[in-house]
C-alpha positions in Angstrom: -138.3 -34.7 -78.1 -139.3 -37.8 -80.1 -143.3 -38.1 -81.0 -145.5 -41.1 -81.8 -145.3 -39.5 -85.4 -141.5 -40.0 -85.3 -141.7 -43.6 -84.0 -144.4 -44.5 -86.7 -142.3 -42.9 -89.7 -139.2 -44.7 -88.4 -140.6 -48.1 -88.2 -142.9 -47.7 -91.0 -145.9 -48.3 -89.7 -149.1 -46.2 -88.4 -149.5 -44.1 -85.4 -152.3 -46.6 -84.3 -149.8 -49.6 -84.2 -147.6 -47.7 -82.1 -150.2 -46.8 -79.9 -151.2 -50.5 -79.9 -147.6 -51.5 -78.8 -147.5 -48.7 -76.1 -150.7 -50.1 -74.6 -150.2 -53.6 -74.8 -152.8 -54.1 -77.2 -153.5 -57.0 -79.6 -153.3 -57.2 -83.5 -149.6 -56.7 -83.5 -147.2 -59.2 -85.0 -144.0 -60.1 -82.5 -141.6 -58.7 -85.3 -143.5 -55.4 -85.5 -143.8 -55.1 -81.8 -139.9 -55.8 -81.2 -139.1 -53.5 -84.0 -141.5 -50.5 -82.5 -139.9 -51.2 -79.2 -136.3 -50.6 -80.5 -136.9 -47.6 -82.4 -138.8 -45.9 -79.5 -135.8 -46.8 -77.2 -133.4 -45.6 -80.3 -135.2 -42.3 -80.4 -135.7 -42.0 -76.6 -139.9 -41.6 -77.2 -141.9 -42.0 -73.4 -145.6 -41.9 -74.0 -147.5 -39.0 -72.5 -149.4 -40.6 -69.5 -152.3 -38.0 -69.7 -152.9 -38.5 -73.6 -153.0 -42.7 -72.6 -155.2 -42.1 -70.1 -157.3 -40.5 -72.2 -157.5 -43.0 -74.6 -157.6 -46.1 -72.1 -159.8 -43.9 -69.4 -157.5 -45.5 -66.9 -155.0 -43.5 -64.9 -151.4 -45.0 -64.3 -150.6 -42.7 -61.3 -151.9 -43.0 -57.4 -151.7 -39.7 -55.6 -151.1 -38.8 -52.2 -151.6 -35.3 -50.4 -149.2 -34.6 -47.2 -148.2 -31.4 -45.3 -144.8 -31.4 -44.9 -142.0 -33.6 -47.0 -139.6 -33.2 -44.3 -141.5 -34.4 -41.4 -140.6 -38.5 -41.1 -144.2 -39.3 -40.1 -145.5 -38.2 -43.6 -142.8 -39.5 -45.2 -143.9 -42.7 -43.8 -147.2 -42.1 -44.9 -146.0 -41.3 -48.7 -143.9 -44.1 -48.4 -146.7 -46.5 -47.8 -148.9 -45.0 -50.6 -145.5 -45.5 -53.3 -145.2 -49.2 -51.9 -149.0 -49.9 -53.3 -148.4 -47.8 -56.3 -145.0 -49.9 -57.3 -147.3 -53.1 -56.6 -149.7 -52.1 -59.4 -147.2 -51.0 -61.9 -148.3 -47.0 -61.2 -146.6 -44.3 -60.5 -146.7 -42.1 -57.0 -147.9 -38.4 -57.7 -147.1 -36.2 -54.4 -148.4 -32.9 -53.3 -148.2 -31.1 -50.4 -151.0 -29.1 -48.4 -148.6 -27.1 -45.8 -151.6 -27.4 -43.2 -153.3 -24.2 -45.4 -156.7 -24.3 -46.6 -155.8 -23.0 -49.8 -152.7 -25.3 -50.1 -155.0 -28.2 -49.6 -157.3 -27.2 -51.9 -154.5 -26.5 -54.8 -152.6 -30.1 -54.1 -156.0 -32.0 -54.7 -156.7 -29.8 -57.5 -153.4 -30.2 -59.1 -153.6 -34.2 -59.1 -157.0 -34.2 -60.4 -155.8 -31.9 -63.6 -153.3 -34.7 -64.2 -156.1 -37.2 -64.3 -154.8 -38.9 -61.0 -158.3 -41.1 -60.1 -157.2 -42.5 -56.8 -155.5 -40.0 -54.3 -154.9 -40.5 -50.4 -155.4 -37.2 -48.8 -154.2 -35.8 -45.5 -156.1 -32.6 -45.1 -156.6 -30.8 -41.7 -157.6 -27.8 -43.1 -160.6 -28.0 -45.6 -164.0 -27.9 -44.1 -166.0 -31.4 -43.8 -168.3 -29.9 -46.6 -165.7 -29.3 -49.0 -163.7 -32.7 -48.1 -167.1 -34.6 -48.7 -168.0 -32.5 -52.0 -164.2 -33.8 -53.1 -165.2 -37.4 -52.1 -168.3 -37.5 -54.0 -166.5 -35.9 -57.1 -163.5 -38.4 -56.7 -164.5 -42.2 -56.5 -160.9 -42.9 -55.4 -160.2 -40.3 -52.9 -159.6 -42.0 -49.5 -158.9 -39.7 -46.5 -156.1 -40.6 -44.2 -155.9 -39.3 -40.3 -159.2 -37.9 -40.4 -162.8 -39.1 -39.5 -166.1 -37.5 -41.4 -169.1 -39.8 -40.5 -171.0 -38.8 -43.9 -167.8 -40.6 -46.0 -167.0 -43.1 -43.1 -166.2 -45.7 -45.8 -163.3 -43.4 -47.2 -161.9 -42.7 -43.8 -158.6 -44.4 -42.4 -158.2 -42.9 -39.2 -156.4 -43.4 -35.5 -158.1 -43.0 -32.1 -156.1 -40.1 -30.9 -158.0 -39.7 -28.0 -157.5 -43.2 -26.9 -153.4 -42.7 -27.5 -153.9 -39.9 -24.9 -155.6 -42.0 -22.4 -152.8 -44.8 -22.9 -150.0 -42.2 -22.4 -151.6 -41.1 -19.3 -152.1 -44.5 -17.8 -148.6 -45.4 -18.4 -147.4 -42.1 -16.7 -149.6 -42.9 -13.7 -148.6 -46.4 -13.3 -145.2 -45.3 -12.8 -146.1 -43.0 -10.1 -146.1 -40.0 -11.7 -148.3 -37.0 -10.0 -146.6 -34.0 -11.7 -147.5 -34.0 -15.2 -146.9 -31.4 -18.0 -148.2 -31.6 -21.4 -146.3 -30.2 -24.7 -148.4 -29.7 -27.6 -148.5 -28.8 -31.0 -149.7 -24.7 -31.9 -151.8 -25.7 -34.8 -155.4 -25.8 -34.0 -156.0 -29.2 -35.9 -157.7 -32.4 -34.4 -155.0 -34.6 -33.8 -153.4 -32.8 -30.6 -156.5 -31.4 -29.3 -157.8 -35.4 -29.0 -154.8 -36.6 -27.7 -154.5 -33.9 -25.1 -158.2 -34.6 -24.3 -157.7 -38.2 -23.8 -154.6 -37.6 -21.6 -156.5 -34.8 -19.4 -159.7 -36.8 -19.1 -157.4 -39.8 -17.6 -156.0 -37.7 -15.2 -159.4 -36.3 -13.9 -160.5 -39.7 -13.4 -157.8 -40.5 -11.3 -158.3 -37.1 -9.3 -155.6 -35.2 -11.0 -155.4 -32.1 -12.9 -153.4 -29.9 -15.2 -153.1 -26.3 -14.8 -152.7 -23.7 -17.2 -149.0 -23.2 -16.8 -148.6 -27.2 -16.8 -149.4 -26.9 -20.8 -147.0 -25.3 -23.5 -147.2 -25.0 -27.5 -145.3 -24.7 -30.0 -144.0 -25.8 -33.4 -144.2 -29.9 -34.0 -140.7 -30.5 -34.4 -137.5 -30.6 -32.8 -136.7 -26.8 -32.1 -140.7 -26.7 -31.2 -140.0 -29.2 -28.5 -136.8 -27.5 -27.5 -138.7 -24.0 -26.9 -141.6 -25.5 -25.2 -139.3 -27.0 -22.7 -137.4 -23.9 -22.1 -141.0 -22.3 -21.6 -141.8 -25.0 -19.0 -138.4 -24.2 -17.4 -138.9 -20.8 -17.1 -142.2 -20.8 -15.5 -140.6 -22.9 -12.7 -143.5 -25.2 -13.0 -142.8 -28.3 -11.1 -143.0 -31.6 -13.2 -141.8 -35.2 -13.0 -143.0 -36.3 -16.5 -143.8 -35.3 -19.7 -146.6 -35.9 -22.2 -145.5 -34.7 -25.7 -147.6 -34.4 -28.8 -145.2 -36.2 -31.1 -141.6 -37.6 -31.2 -140.0 -34.9 -32.9 -140.9 -32.7 -30.0 -140.0 -35.3 -27.2 -136.9 -35.6 -28.4 -136.3 -31.5 -28.5 -137.6 -31.9 -25.0 -134.9 -34.3 -23.8 -132.4 -32.7 -25.4 -133.0 -29.2 -23.7 -133.8 -31.0 -19.9 -130.5 -32.9 -20.2 -128.6 -29.4 -21.2 -130.3 -27.8 -18.4 -128.9 -30.5 -15.9 -132.1 -33.1 -15.7 -131.8 -36.7 -16.2 -134.2 -38.4 -18.2 -135.9 -40.6 -17.0 -134.4 -40.1 -13.3 -135.4 -36.7 -12.8 -138.0 -36.6 -15.5 -140.0 -38.8 -17.9 -140.9 -38.4 -21.2 -143.3 -39.8 -23.4 -143.7 -39.0 -27.2 -146.2 -40.3 -29.6 -145.8 -41.4 -33.6 -142.9 -43.9 -33.1 -141.1 -42.9 -36.1 -137.5 -44.2 -36.8 -135.5 -41.8 -34.9 -137.4 -42.4 -31.6 -135.7 -45.7 -31.6 -132.2 -44.0 -31.9 -132.8 -41.0 -29.4 -130.8 -41.3 -26.4 -132.3 -42.3 -24.0 -134.5 -44.3 -26.5 -138.0 -43.1 -26.6 -141.2 -44.3 -24.8 -144.1 -43.5 -27.2 -147.1 -44.2 -28.8 -147.0 -46.3 -31.9 -148.8 -44.6 -35.1 -149.1 -47.3 -37.6 -149.0 -44.7 -40.4 -147.2 -46.8 -42.9 -149.7 -49.6 -42.4 -152.6 -47.0 -42.5 -151.1 -45.8 -46.0 -151.0 -48.9 -47.4 -154.4 -49.8 -46.7 -155.9 -46.7 -47.5 -153.8 -46.7 -51.0 -155.2 -50.1 -51.8 -158.7 -48.5 -50.6 -158.6 -45.9 -53.1 -157.7 -48.2 -55.9 -160.4 -50.4 -55.1 -163.1 -47.6 -54.9 -162.6 -47.1 -58.3 -164.2 -50.2 -59.5 -166.5 -50.6 -56.4 -167.3 -47.2 -55.1 -170.4 -48.2 -52.4 -169.6 -49.9 -49.5 -171.0 -49.6 -45.9 -170.3 -46.3 -43.7 -169.9 -47.6 -40.1 -166.9 -46.1 -38.4 -164.8 -46.4 -40.8 -161.4 -47.9 -40.9 -160.1 -47.2 -37.1 -156.9 -47.7 -35.6 -155.5 -47.9 -32.1 -152.3 -46.6 -31.3 -149.8 -49.1 -29.2 -147.7 -48.0 -26.3 -143.9 -48.8 -26.9 -142.0 -48.7 -23.6 -138.4 -47.8 -24.1 -135.9 -45.9 -22.1 -137.3 -42.3 -21.7 -140.3 -43.5 -18.9 -139.2 -45.0 -15.6 -140.8 -45.4 -11.9 -141.1 -42.1 -10.2 -138.0 -42.6 -7.4 
């Protein structure tokens, strides 16, 4: 692998001159710059970004920590951050936290070791205190999909509880009274808050959810399938299901149809997130739109801005509200 010394020797210049060319520095003639660039291409020389960061004091990367590479929701999150990275001629560095305290800690440390100054973090398992410590240590750290009052100016979050209320209002407006819930088995804020909002709205309408109306499983297609099988096996009577996310909802619809139920004629199903797949399921999925890509873009811009202007107001952070998207998987109770 070619080094900066190899380039300097072949171009007949100093390593300092090559460095100035790499960093678009002054005091290099056009002919010399062109010759150095040509030899860099000829030798296949690529600057070491960590070394450049040490010299320029500026990182050329934008980091993001997500739990899972395969989930379309988190793919959208990463895509939003990547879009801002490209606009700023930066490279995206991605690390996964796997909904594990130790993995999330390692993911953030991995990015720090690579001198990544601006990081968008999706963390569900690290304690508030540890996140606060990271945020104080890293001016460009921004937390997405979670709110911590002490670092409110660095938080981009969705009102999941309001989303649960919106889902309940929609099903109630269609005349449904026998309601069931499918939720994630992970003990994190998102499913708890969505369920809380849903249940509170039902209570205000004089309805209640019994224990056997609520099932939990993995927050994916297979989890939705297994959870629905549990509901059916329990002989629970239900005419509508509120599901934690779209993947589980689509798995639930498939299982209902396999067992002779027509959606939404027999059972209405509403999801959450509005991932791309929800528009192409059959029937097309009614869901709550979670503007995760828009939020990720804003989070990335905020992370970059925090480097130059770290101190801003606290307040309630940057809160987003989910929006109901009516499609074909819910209808009036017949």
